[in-house]
C-alpha positions, 0 to 999 in steps of 0.5 A: 560154183566153187566160190559159192560153196566156199562162201556157204561153208564160211557162213555156216562155220561162222554161224555155228561158231556164234551159236556155240558160246559156252556158259563156263565162267563167272556170271552176275545174277540179278535180283528179280524184284529190285533189279540189283546185282545179287551174286556171282555164280561160277559155272563149271564143267565136271564129267561132261555136265555143268554145275554152278556155285555161288562164289560171291554175295553182293547184297549180303555179308560173305558169311551169310547162311541159308536159313530157309534151305532144307536138308543138307543146305540148312544153315550152310554158307551161301558162298560155295553152295551149288545151285546148278547141277547135272546140266547136260548139253542138248542142242543149243541148251543145257538141260536135265539138271536142277536149279536151286533158288537159295533165297526161297529154299526151293529146287526146280527142274531147269535149263540154261541157254546162251543168248550171245557171248555174255548173256545166260538165260537160266530157266526153272520150271514146275509143271507148265510154269517157267521163270527165267532170269538173264545173267550177265558174264562177269568181266 
């Protein structure tokens, strides 16, 4: 009986560990249309919430600015721009924050969910319409 309980505890611990991957780190984004690597985004935690900022452009010059952005982001550098903000952990995903799509100049409600240690599913939504991208961890 003790052996069975020990095995159950070990299996539960391993499965909990496997599901607790962190999105903190640097991620490679992929262009939806071309499938090419587009940028590197650093996801970081601040005050218990997740944020993400562009740290490197792969298809544009490093000094490119956001011409289609509105408000404070208009004509600002893409490198350094916060594109994920205020995501709070809830269960196995981070939600309640915003995702900014700089190449469209649009902000969406969204959520993040890990799919293994090196895949991050980034989902933006408007009403009932959702669109997801899979980012891969930069190594």
